[in-house]
All heavy atoms as an XYZ file, in Angstrom:
904
protein
N      27.172     41.545    129.632
C      28.505     41.585    130.198
C      28.342     42.239    131.631
O      27.724     43.279    131.751
C      29.403     42.363    129.309
C      30.775     42.654    129.886
S      31.922     43.458    128.751
C      31.276     45.083    128.608
N      28.945     41.732    132.561
C      28.910     42.174    133.912
C      29.794     43.499    133.978
O      30.840     43.557    133.370
C      29.527     41.210    134.900
C      28.643     40.009    135.163
O      27.408     40.204    135.034
O      29.209     38.960    135.421
N      29.299     44.498    134.711
C      30.044     45.719    134.895
C      31.117     45.356    135.970
O      30.853     44.562    136.872
C      29.155     46.853    135.436
C      28.283     47.368    134.287
C      29.024     47.872    133.115
O      29.976     48.673    133.266
O      28.649     47.556    131.993
N      32.313     46.054    135.893
C      33.359     45.702    136.788
C      33.067     46.273    138.152
O      32.490     47.312    138.268
C      34.531     46.390    136.179
C      34.042     47.399    135.344
C      32.749     46.912    134.888
N      33.405     45.480    139.143
C      33.347     46.077    140.562
C      34.678     46.765    140.753
O      34.733     47.730    141.602
C      33.217     44.924    141.600
C      31.891     44.252    141.484
O      31.863     43.018    141.191
N      30.807     44.886    141.764
N      35.738     46.339    140.083
C      37.042     46.964    140.260
C      37.654     47.198    138.861
O      37.679     46.195    138.014
C      38.032     46.080    141.030
C      39.407     46.753    141.169
C      37.471     45.723    142.394
N      37.975     48.414    138.595
C      38.586     48.719    137.294
C      40.026     49.178    137.626
O      40.296     50.145    138.296
C      37.861     49.851    136.587
C      38.371     50.346    135.243
C      38.027     49.264    134.239
C      37.823     51.651    134.815
N      41.021     48.366    137.131
C      42.427     48.706    137.344
C      42.960     49.297    136.014
O      42.783     48.593    134.964
C      43.247     47.427    137.763
C      42.629     46.852    139.021
C      44.699     47.798    137.938
C      43.243     45.524    139.405
N      43.558     50.455    136.038
C      43.969     51.075    134.851
C      45.524     51.128    134.816
O      46.159     51.682    135.705
C      43.390     52.537    134.723
C      43.921     53.189    133.464
C      41.912     52.481    134.791
N      46.109     50.588    133.731
C      47.526     50.602    133.457
C      47.813     52.046    132.969
O      47.758     52.249    131.787
C      47.860     49.555    132.477
C      49.369     49.415    132.123
O      50.071     50.342    132.488
O      49.723     48.467    131.450
N      48.194     52.933    133.877
C      48.437     54.319    133.543
C      49.389     54.577    132.395
O      49.107     55.249    131.504
N      50.572     53.963    132.498
C      51.616     54.119    131.530
C      51.134     53.672    130.092
O      51.333     54.318    129.107
C      52.874     53.391    131.895
N      50.372     52.573    130.068
C      49.944     51.983    128.837
C      48.841     52.889    128.205
O      48.883     53.130    127.009
C      49.469     50.588    129.003
C      49.152     49.885    127.724
O      48.030     49.886    127.268
N      50.174     49.338    127.096
N      47.921     53.357    129.048
C      46.789     54.184    128.478
C      47.323     55.486    128.036
O      47.023     56.009    126.970
C      45.701     54.248    129.565
C      44.669     55.292    129.053
C      45.029     52.924    129.802
N      48.129     56.112    128.887
C      48.669     57.448    128.536
C      49.553     57.318    127.287
O      49.508     58.188    126.405
C      49.554     58.008    129.766
C      50.483     59.143    129.271
C      48.618     58.482    130.885
N      50.314     56.283    127.188
C      51.233     56.081    126.037
C      50.493     55.691    124.736
O      51.103     55.690    123.669
N      49.179     55.497    124.794
C      48.450     55.053    123.633
C      48.036     56.225    122.728
O      47.541     56.011    121.655
C      47.230     54.271    124.012
O      46.266     55.065    124.619
N      48.264     57.414    123.221
C      47.927     58.618    122.399
C      49.193     59.526    122.240
O      49.728     59.970    123.238
C      46.811     59.482    123.084
C      46.515     60.643    122.238
C      45.580     58.589    123.265
N      49.663     59.724    121.050
C      50.928     60.562    120.882
C      50.524     62.028    121.013
O      50.564     62.769    120.009
C      51.403     60.186    119.473
C      50.054     59.819    118.777
C      49.174     59.157    119.802
N      50.277     62.486    122.178
C      49.902     63.879    122.440
C      50.952     64.675    123.204
O      50.641     65.721    123.734
C      48.537     63.912    123.182
C      48.620     63.261    124.559
O      49.723     62.785    124.982
O      47.609     63.342    125.292
N      52.165     64.186    123.270
C      53.243     64.872    123.943
C      53.384     64.470    125.337
O      54.164     65.080    126.212
N      52.763     63.386    125.807
C      52.708     62.929    127.215
C      54.167     62.748    127.718
O      54.406     62.890    128.930
C      51.977     61.645    127.388
C      52.416     60.480    126.494
C      52.013     60.123    125.309
C      53.557     59.638    126.824
N      52.732     59.058    124.787
C      53.667     58.726    125.720
C      54.384     59.495    127.919
C      54.648     57.706    125.685
C      55.373     58.481    127.845
C      55.473     57.619    126.730
N      55.113     62.402    126.873
C      56.452     62.094    127.328
C      57.155     63.369    127.844
O      58.161     63.235    128.603
C      57.297     61.529    126.152
C      57.213     62.325    124.876
C      58.050     63.355    124.530
C      56.211     62.214    123.888
N      57.579     63.897    123.337
C      56.510     63.147    122.865
C      55.156     61.323    123.702
C      55.735     63.328    121.786
C      54.389     61.480    122.539
C      54.688     62.501    121.545
N      56.610     64.546    127.553
C      57.255     65.737    128.083
C      56.801     66.029    129.538
O      57.530     66.782    130.267
C      56.856     66.969    127.216
C      57.583     66.994    125.882
C      57.336     68.221    125.060
N      55.911     68.421    124.716
C      55.418     68.027    123.550
N      56.140     67.437    122.680
N      54.151     68.268    123.322
N      55.706     65.501    129.953
C      55.136     65.675    131.295
C      54.302     64.471    131.712
O      53.130     64.438    131.657
C      54.304     66.945    131.366
C      53.761     67.217    132.691
O      54.139     66.535    133.725
O      52.901     68.069    132.764
N      55.087     63.412    132.096
C      54.382     62.123    132.391
C      53.473     62.218    133.575
O      52.337     61.673    133.631
C      55.455     61.029    132.655
C      56.203     60.713    131.391
C      57.376     59.776    131.734
N      58.226     59.695    130.590
C      58.440     58.608    129.843
N      57.752     57.521    130.086
N      59.284     58.706    128.818
N      53.900     62.950    134.571
C      52.998     63.173    135.790
C      51.722     63.946    135.405
O      50.644     63.583    135.804
C      53.772     63.900    136.857
C      53.004     64.014    138.100
C      53.815     64.555    139.218
N      52.989     64.940    140.341
C      53.364     65.586    141.403
N      54.600     66.030    141.444
N      52.526     65.843    142.369
N      51.885     65.008    134.623
C      50.705     65.763    134.151
C      49.780     64.938    133.325
O      48.573     64.974    133.458
N      50.312     64.048    132.462
C      49.478     63.225    131.624
C      48.706     62.171    132.502
O      47.553     61.919    132.280
C      50.338     62.401    130.598
N      49.400     61.699    133.531
C      48.693     60.731    134.488
C      47.584     61.537    135.270
O      46.629     60.838    135.577
C      49.728     60.148    135.447
N      47.902     62.730    135.637
C      46.820     63.538    136.323
C      45.642     63.757    135.435
O      44.516     63.664    135.914
C      47.425     64.882    136.810
C      48.390     64.679    137.966
C      49.150     65.896    138.321
O      49.278     66.858    137.513
O      49.651     65.984    139.520
N      45.870     64.021    134.163
C      44.744     64.259    133.265
C      43.893     62.912    133.120
O      42.691     62.946    133.128
C      45.201     64.740    131.904
C      45.658     66.131    131.944
C      45.988     66.779    130.610
N      47.102     66.058    129.866
C      48.406     66.349    130.082
N      48.806     67.166    131.037
N      49.299     65.681    129.403
N      44.604     61.791    133.018
C      43.889     60.479    132.922
C      43.108     60.274    134.246
O      41.949     59.887    134.188
C      44.951     59.374    132.771
C      44.349     57.950    132.803
C      43.245     57.749    131.841
C      45.468     56.911    132.611
N      43.724     60.506    135.404
C      42.982     60.395    136.697
C      41.789     61.234    136.693
O      40.738     60.727    137.085
C      43.979     60.770    137.852
C      43.309     60.769    139.162
C      43.945     61.724    140.128
N      43.849     63.112    139.663
C      44.667     64.055    140.051
N      45.567     63.838    140.988
N      44.582     65.302    139.562
N      41.896     62.398    136.238
C      40.673     63.327    136.319
C      39.550     62.838    135.332
O      38.449     63.004    135.690
C      41.075     64.721    135.959
C      42.026     65.328    137.011
O      42.110     64.775    138.127
O      42.724     66.370    136.769
N      39.943     62.304    134.207
C      38.952     61.694    133.327
C      38.240     60.455    133.955
O      37.077     60.320    133.826
C      39.566     61.278    131.964
C      39.790     62.433    131.009
C      40.020     61.937    129.573
N      41.011     60.949    129.440
C      42.362     61.118    129.299
N      42.816     62.313    129.351
N      43.118     60.064    129.106
N      39.103     59.682    134.638
C      38.522     58.497    135.250
C      37.524     58.889    136.369
O      36.553     58.221    136.597
C      39.646     57.683    135.840
C      40.545     56.959    134.799
C      41.757     56.355    135.508
C      39.753     55.843    134.048
N      37.850     60.006    137.063
C      37.003     60.445    138.163
C      35.567     60.863    137.667
O      34.709     60.936    138.473
C      37.639     61.592    138.873
N      35.473     61.159    136.415
C      34.204     61.523    135.828
C      33.288     60.325    135.527
O      32.096     60.514    135.315
C      34.399     62.348    134.559
C      35.128     63.694    134.706
C      35.396     64.263    133.322
C      34.324     64.592    135.595
N      33.884     59.181    135.568
C      33.059     57.954    135.364
C      32.030     57.778    136.462
O      32.342     58.049    137.666
C      33.928     56.669    135.283
C      34.809     56.654    134.078
C      35.743     55.465    134.149
N      35.070     54.150    134.114
C      34.856     53.433    133.079
N      35.281     53.790    131.945
N      34.289     52.256    133.143
N      30.823     57.442    136.131
C      29.832     57.170    137.107
C      29.183     55.767    136.896
O      28.088     55.628    136.464
C      28.743     58.241    137.039
C      27.690     58.222    138.136
O      28.094     57.606    139.165
O      26.579     58.694    137.935
N      29.990     54.808    137.157
C      29.592     53.465    136.836
C      29.602     52.538    138.080
O      29.505     51.271    137.891
C      30.430     52.859    135.680
C      30.280     53.748    134.458
C      30.957     53.153    133.210
O      31.240     52.029    133.139
O      31.319     54.054    132.321
N      29.716     53.082    139.237
C      29.611     52.307    140.460
C      30.781     51.301    140.677
O      30.493     50.308    141.311
N      31.900     51.612    140.198
C      33.050     50.715    140.416
C      34.109     51.333    141.168
O      34.203     52.531    141.275
C      33.611     50.326    138.990
C      34.279     51.470    138.307
C      33.984     51.599    136.857
O      33.458     50.650    136.226
O      34.316     52.613    136.290
N      34.984     50.515    141.740
C      36.188     51.023    142.429
C      37.214     51.168    141.303
O      37.453     50.316    140.522
C      36.659     50.019    143.431
C      37.898     50.384    144.147
C      38.456     49.407    145.124
O      37.715     48.476    145.472
O      39.594     49.604    145.571
N      37.855     52.301    141.202
C      38.859     52.551    140.190
C      40.240     52.744    140.818
O      40.374     53.489    141.715
C      38.521     53.823    139.350
C      37.121     53.746    138.712
C      39.579     54.110    138.278
C      36.648     54.962    137.997
N      41.220     51.974    140.245
C      42.543     52.024    140.740
C      43.440     52.428    139.541
O      43.450     51.636    138.559
C      43.044     50.711    141.390
C      44.457     50.847    141.878
C      42.110     50.254    142.498
N      44.095     53.513    139.610
C      45.015     53.898    138.524
C      46.444     53.603    138.971
O      46.902     54.073    140.020
C      44.864     55.427    138.311
C      45.967     56.029    137.361
C      45.854     55.439    135.980
C      45.711     57.549    137.214
N      47.151     52.719    138.293
C      48.492     52.346    138.670
C      49.476     53.199    137.831
O      49.444     53.271    136.615
C      48.763     50.785    138.356
C      50.162     50.433    138.684
C      47.771     49.963    139.236
N      50.313     53.878    138.587
C      51.390     54.753    137.966
C      52.767     54.275    138.351
O      52.901     53.575    139.386
C      51.219     56.271    138.413
C      49.827     56.810    137.807
C      51.362     56.453    139.845
N      53.745     54.624    137.557
C      55.109     54.209    137.788
C      56.057     55.263    137.254
O      55.634     56.202    136.538
C      55.410     52.891    137.097
C      55.219     52.938    135.580
C      55.344     51.595    134.915
O      56.357     50.876    135.212
O      54.506     51.211    134.146
N      57.330     55.137    137.676
C      58.390     56.023    137.186
C      58.084     57.485    137.381
O      57.688     57.916    138.449
N      58.228     58.309    136.309
C      58.093     59.712    136.402
C      56.693     60.144    136.706
O      56.433     61.324    136.984
C      58.593     60.386    135.038
N      55.743     59.272    136.571
C      54.319     59.626    136.921
C      54.004     59.498    138.410
O      52.876     59.778    138.890
C      53.371     58.720    136.089
N      55.031     59.029    139.188
C      54.718     58.887    140.604
C      54.489     60.326    141.213
O      54.943     61.343    140.738
C      55.923     58.289    141.375
C      56.014     56.766    141.101
C      57.114     56.172    141.964
N      57.281     54.757    141.654
C      58.305     54.314    140.870
N      59.195     55.103    140.400
N      58.335     53.017    140.594
N      53.799     60.342    142.307
C      53.419     61.553    142.936
C      52.081     62.145    142.655
O      51.694     63.159    143.127
N      51.309     61.417    141.806
C      49.962     61.819    141.461
C      49.108     61.392    142.637
O      49.061     60.263    143.036
C      49.440     61.108    140.170
C      48.001     61.340    139.880
C      50.332     61.530    138.958
N      48.324     62.338    143.146
C      47.442     62.131    144.272
C      46.170     61.416    143.867
O      45.674     61.621    142.773
C      47.138     63.426    144.977
N      45.584     60.684    144.817
C      44.272     60.089    144.619
C      43.252     61.207    144.726
O      43.490     62.290    145.322
C      43.969     59.086    145.696
O      44.843     57.966    145.644
N      42.075     61.081    144.157
C      40.993     61.948    144.160
C      39.709     61.198    144.438
O      39.715     59.901    144.279
C      40.826     62.785    142.881
C      41.975     63.695    142.663
C      40.514     61.911    141.720
N      38.638     61.823    144.901
C      37.398     61.038    145.077
C      37.008     60.272    143.839
O      37.003     60.785    142.746
C      36.394     62.125    145.411
C      37.181     63.186    146.051
C      38.445     63.211    145.288
N      36.846     58.952    144.016
C      36.520     58.084    142.912
C      37.612     57.380    142.255
O      37.414     56.354    141.543
N      38.799     57.857    142.482
C      39.990     57.183    141.867
C      41.195     57.093    142.850
O      41.655     58.113    143.355
C      40.533     57.977    140.643
C      41.786     57.240    140.066
C      39.482     58.150    139.539
N      41.599     55.818    143.153
C      42.719     55.602    144.035
C      43.931     55.436    143.198
O      43.983     54.588    142.274
C      42.515     54.373    144.863
C      43.753     54.098    145.827
C      43.471     52.990    146.809
N      43.161     51.730    146.256
C      44.099     50.827    145.908
N      45.386     51.041    146.064
N      43.798     49.639    145.435
N      44.920     56.261    143.415
C      46.164     56.115    142.665
C      47.133     55.256    143.408
O      47.377     55.441    144.613
C      46.846     57.528    142.385
C      48.171     57.374    141.638
C      45.818     58.401    141.570
N      47.630     54.202    142.792
C      48.571     53.274    143.367
C      49.925     53.453    142.723
O      50.057     53.165    141.499
C      48.036     51.847    143.212
C      48.789     50.887    143.985
O      49.973     50.637    143.697
O      48.153     50.187    144.859
N      50.941     53.805    143.483
C      52.249     53.956    142.893
C      53.041     52.618    142.930
O      53.237     52.109    143.991
C      53.062     54.984    143.695
C      52.535     56.368    143.559
C      53.411     57.382    144.288
O      54.372     56.996    144.951
O      53.088     58.605    144.122
N      53.318     52.119    141.786
C      54.097     50.867    141.617
C      55.531     51.147    142.199
O      56.190     52.039    141.752
C      54.185     50.389    140.290
N      55.988     50.315    143.158
C      57.318     50.509    143.704
C      58.411     50.126    142.655
O      59.511     50.549    142.749
C      57.387     49.600    144.945
C      56.289     48.581    144.660
C      55.294     49.263    143.861
N      58.069     49.362    141.716
C      58.951     48.943    140.628
C      58.148     48.915    139.321
O      57.690     49.910    138.909
N      57.990     47.663    138.823
C      57.261     47.473    137.582
C      55.789     47.689    137.807
O      55.130     47.120    138.681
C      57.455     46.080    137.066
O      56.513     45.664    136.152
N      55.157     48.546    136.911
C      53.781     48.776    136.960
C      52.997     47.497    136.612
O      51.946     47.244    137.248
N      53.507     46.717    135.687
C      52.837     45.450    135.327
C      52.867     44.475    136.530
O      51.784     43.895    136.784
C      53.554     44.740    134.173
C      53.383     45.500    132.869
O      52.741     46.520    132.816
O      53.922     45.009    131.823
N      53.908     44.433    137.253
C      53.927     43.512    138.432
C      52.963     43.985    139.412
O      52.258     43.166    140.054
C      55.372     43.459    139.018
C      56.332     42.745    138.167
O      55.979     42.063    137.240
O      57.556     42.876    138.433
N      52.786     45.254    139.634
C      51.828     45.820    140.693
C      50.430     45.533    140.220
O      49.527     45.155    141.023
C      52.033     47.276    140.871
C      51.160     47.898    141.885
C      51.362     47.336    143.264
N      50.434     47.841    144.206
C      49.912     47.157    145.194
N      50.211     45.927    145.439
N      48.989     47.726    146.008
N      50.158     45.677    138.888
C      48.784     45.422    138.406
C      48.429     43.944    138.639
O      47.318     43.591    139.044
C      48.675     45.785    136.929
C      48.744     47.290    136.800
C      47.452     45.235    136.280
C      48.983     47.796    135.415
N      49.363     42.982    138.389
C      49.095     41.563    138.583
C      48.863     41.358    140.084
O      47.971     40.553    140.470
C      50.285     40.724    138.012
C      50.167     39.320    138.518
C      50.374     40.811    136.501
N      49.640     41.868    140.970
C      49.472     41.767    142.379
C      48.058     42.259    142.835
O      47.483     41.612    143.588
C      50.661     42.667    143.047
C      50.815     42.471    144.477
C      51.979     43.325    144.916
O      53.109     42.989    144.654
O      51.701     44.356    145.642
N      47.657     43.460    142.317
C      46.359     43.952    142.683
C      45.262     43.001    142.171
O      44.303     42.697    142.898
C      46.143     45.342    142.090
C      46.962     46.479    142.753
C      46.901     47.746    141.880
C      46.386     46.759    144.115
N      45.349     42.602    140.906
C      44.322     41.690    140.362
C      44.267     40.440    141.177
O      43.126     39.864    141.383
C      44.663     41.405    138.905
N      45.428     39.874    141.526
C      45.372     38.617    142.314
C      44.719     38.868    143.647
O      43.931     38.095    144.119
C      46.814     38.105    142.503
N      44.992     39.987    144.307
C      44.353     40.338    145.605
C      42.852     40.490    145.529
O      42.137     39.942    146.268
N      42.389     41.130    144.457
C      40.969     41.326    144.280
C      40.302     39.985    143.888
O      39.168     39.704    144.392
C      40.600     42.337    143.204
C      40.817     43.766    143.627
C      41.804     44.625    143.120
C      40.082     44.285    144.675
C      41.975     45.902    143.507
C      40.216     45.604    145.118
C      41.198     46.380    144.500
O      41.317     47.668    144.965
N      40.951     39.149    143.096
C      40.422     37.858    142.767
C      40.230     37.039    143.996
O      39.267     36.269    144.128
C      41.315     37.161    141.760
N      41.192     37.138    144.918
C      41.067     36.365    146.145
C      40.055     36.896    147.120
O      39.647     36.162    148.090
N      39.436     38.037    146.904
C      38.386     38.577    147.696
C      37.095     37.991    147.434
O      36.051     38.235    148.112
C      38.418     40.107    147.730
O      38.034     40.601    146.412
N      36.982     37.289    146.321
C      35.719     36.557    145.943
C      34.621     37.365    145.422
O      34.260     38.416    146.012
N      34.033     36.964    144.337
C      32.844     37.573    143.819
C      32.964     38.936    143.163
O      31.966     39.493    142.685
N      34.134     39.473    143.053
C      34.299     40.746    142.388
C      34.731     40.546    140.937
O      35.532     39.769    140.687
C      35.340     41.620    143.173
C      34.913     41.844    144.608
C      35.747     42.828    145.296
N      35.379     44.136    144.946
C      36.022     45.218    145.394
N      36.995     45.123    146.224
N      35.596     46.372    145.053
N      34.100     41.370    140.089
C      34.553     41.360    138.692
C      35.691     42.374    138.556
O      35.565     43.530    138.929
C      33.415     41.815    137.756
C      33.873     41.891    136.314
C      32.234     40.857    137.920
N      36.814     41.875    138.072
C      38.043     42.702    137.928
C      38.308     42.912    136.435
O      38.425     41.929    135.669
C      39.223     42.061    138.558
C      40.483     42.899    138.392
C      39.047     41.834    140.098
N      38.302     44.175    136.022
C      38.656     44.495    134.644
C      39.910     45.373    134.690
O      40.012     46.298    135.471
C      37.498     45.294    133.976
C      37.901     45.766    132.602
C      36.223     44.470    133.992
N      40.891     45.033    133.818
C      42.161     45.804    133.658
C      42.168     46.455    132.329
O      41.944     45.869    131.288
C      43.343     44.878    133.858
C      44.644     45.663    133.681
C      43.322     44.212    135.240
N      42.477     47.762    132.350
C      42.547     48.488    131.094
C      44.036     48.497    130.727
O      44.865     49.201    131.337
C      42.056     49.992    131.279
C      42.142     50.690    129.952
C      40.584     49.958    131.748
N      44.349     47.866    129.609
C      45.708     47.807    129.106
C      45.716     47.160    127.730
O      44.793     46.315    127.370
C      46.681     46.990    130.000
O      47.994     47.142    129.524
C      46.307     45.484    130.038
N      46.666     47.521    126.877
C      46.860     46.896    125.615
C      48.073     46.000    125.585
O      48.427     45.339    124.611
C      46.992     47.988    124.524
N      48.724     45.917    126.759
C      49.924     45.108    126.885
C      49.623     43.601    126.814
O      49.024     43.092    127.735
C      50.618     45.478    128.225
C      51.945     44.843    128.400
O      52.059     43.603    128.133
O      52.846     45.497    128.908
N      50.020     42.983    125.774
C      49.706     41.576    125.559
C      50.271     40.693    126.573
O      49.634     39.718    127.071
C      50.208     41.102    124.150
C      49.363     41.697    123.022
C      49.758     41.170    121.755
N      49.030     41.861    120.633
C      49.281     41.831    119.413
N      50.332     41.106    119.017
N      48.602     42.430    118.530
N      51.476     40.838    126.962
C      52.156     40.055    127.971
C      51.407     40.171    129.323
O      51.184     39.213    130.015
C      53.609     40.373    128.158
C      54.393     39.524    129.242
C      55.833     39.888    129.337
O      56.455     40.334    128.342
O      56.316     39.791    130.482
N      51.096     41.382    129.649
C      50.387     41.674    130.927
C      48.988     40.949    130.874
O      48.559     40.326    131.860
C      50.152     43.169    131.149
C      49.392     43.560    132.425
C      49.927     43.005    133.682
C      49.272     45.051    132.476
N      48.319     41.070    129.750
C      47.000     40.406    129.599
C      47.112     38.936    129.882
O      46.323     38.256    130.555
C      46.421     40.639    128.224
C      45.925     42.076    128.050
C      45.428     42.302    126.609
N      44.754     43.603    126.518
C      43.610     43.751    125.992
N      42.883     42.717    125.489
N      43.007     44.941    125.957
N      48.180     38.325    129.315
C      48.419     36.872    129.518
C      48.632     36.551    130.948
O      48.076     35.557    131.515
C      49.627     36.420    128.710
O      49.338     36.657    127.330
C      49.959     34.949    128.917
N      49.375     37.358    131.699
C      49.622     37.140    133.069
C      48.314     37.290    133.919
O      48.136     36.565    134.889
C      50.658     38.123    133.627
C      52.039     37.885    133.052
C      52.983     39.006    133.430
N      53.206     39.006    134.919
C      53.838     39.970    135.550
N      54.257     41.062    134.899
N      53.983     39.956    136.883
N      47.478     38.163    133.508
C      46.244     38.437    134.203
C      45.180     37.324    134.089
O      44.319     37.169    134.981
C      45.628     39.774    133.812
C      46.451     40.932    134.242
C      46.032     42.179    133.499
C      46.379     41.210    135.712
N      45.225     36.548    133.088
C      44.273     35.491    132.864
C      44.297     34.479    133.980
O      43.245     33.950    134.323
C      44.573     34.748    131.524
C      44.148     35.491    130.273
C      44.169     34.626    129.061
N      44.204     35.528    127.942
C      45.163     35.620    127.082
N      46.234     34.778    127.137
N      45.173     36.416    126.073
N      45.394     34.270    134.574
C      45.472     33.284    135.733
C      44.632     33.689    136.876
O      44.281     32.847    137.736
C      46.949     33.160    136.170
N      44.218     34.986    136.955
C      43.454     35.461    138.087
C      42.031     35.771    137.698
O      41.230     36.414    138.452
C      44.144     36.698    138.702
C      45.539     36.348    139.111
C      46.608     36.735    138.346
C      45.774     35.623    140.307
C      47.911     36.374    138.739
C      47.009     35.238    140.603
C      48.088     35.658    139.904
O      49.380     35.261    140.290
N      41.631     35.448    136.473
C      40.286     35.655    136.028
C      39.981     37.085    135.651
O      38.789     37.433    135.539
N      40.942     37.935    135.562
C      40.670     39.330    135.213
C      40.306     39.485    133.769
O      40.931     38.736    132.902
C      41.870     40.187    135.543
N      39.412     40.339    133.487
C      39.012     40.584    132.069
C      39.792     41.853    131.666
O      39.990     42.742    132.491
C      37.516     40.924    132.005
C      36.961     41.040    130.567
C      35.426     40.945    130.526
N      34.801     41.919    131.383
C      34.424     43.148    131.033
N      34.723     43.604    129.871
N      33.824     43.885    131.961
N      40.259     41.946    130.437
C      41.072     43.016    129.961
C      40.332     43.780    128.793
O      39.726     43.074    127.974
C      42.450     42.574    129.480
S      43.391     41.836    130.809
N      40.487     45.031    128.874
C      39.900     45.864    127.803
C      40.991     46.824    127.345
O      41.910     47.119    128.116
C      38.623     46.641    128.250
C      37.557     45.626    128.601
C      38.893     47.518    129.438
N      40.871     47.359    126.136
C      41.848     48.309    125.623
C      41.716     49.706    126.108
O      40.682     50.089    126.740
N      42.735     50.511    125.861
C      42.770     51.911    126.330
C      41.646     52.779    125.830
O      41.266     53.704    126.462
C      44.100     52.485    125.797
C      44.995     51.242    125.709
C      43.988     50.066    125.280
N      41.096     52.455    124.605
C      39.902     53.222    124.174
C      38.787     53.299    125.105
O      37.936     54.111    125.076
C      39.542     52.716    122.825
C      40.477     53.007    121.714
C      39.925     52.568    120.395
N      41.000     52.599    119.390
C      41.020     51.829    118.347
N      40.000     50.991    118.109
N      42.086     51.890    117.530
N      38.707     52.335    126.022
C      37.614     52.200    126.957
C      37.608     53.434    127.905
O      36.567     53.842    128.281
C      37.812     50.937    127.870
O      37.903     49.822    126.956
C      36.691     50.742    128.764
N      38.747     54.039    128.172
C      38.822     55.136    129.119
C      39.427     56.387    128.432
O      39.479     57.425    129.123
C      39.637     54.788    130.340
C      38.911     53.663    131.149
C      41.017     54.393    130.026
N      39.798     56.368    127.204
C      40.392     57.546    126.533
C      39.250     58.419    126.021
O      38.243     57.888    125.536
C      41.239     57.099    125.344
C      42.624     56.841    125.603
C      43.511     56.860    124.396
N      42.846     56.519    123.155
C      43.252     55.638    122.185
N      44.318     54.935    122.554
N      42.659     55.485    121.154
N      39.498     59.687    125.923
C      38.464     60.602    125.347
C      38.413     60.339    123.869
O      39.454     59.937    123.273
C      38.986     61.967    125.620
C      40.447     61.858    125.873
C      40.666     60.493    126.409
N      37.311     60.438    123.293
C      37.181     60.264    121.854
C      37.757     61.406    121.080
O      37.521     62.571    121.429
C      35.685     60.084    121.448
C      35.028     58.854    122.131
C      35.733     57.548    121.866
O      36.098     57.280    120.770
N      36.006     56.749    122.962
N      38.506     61.082    120.022
C      39.180     62.190    119.204
C      38.161     62.819    118.304
O      37.148     62.325    117.929
C      40.293     61.578    118.509
């Protein structure tokens, strides 16, 4: 399997996949996810898409945070389409959202589940 050149992470979906109290501090939960992603050393560009109460999370070296102006899903599709148009890049999206996965197929993005980037329990 090809390693992704671009990893787009559905922040709300990944954070929401673990019932650890994230709903009390959505921004803090997104920051913790961003920090875990920054530890990856797999030579890929990482884009964490945040929305709603998680807005305001800053980018860090290795992870660009993209604030969705509206729907996070719409922004993820927009990003995947843009990367697909740049040619030759493998785009992987981390999400368990079935509807979003269906929309992303049109752009050749591969989708993986939240466990790919979540810490092991």
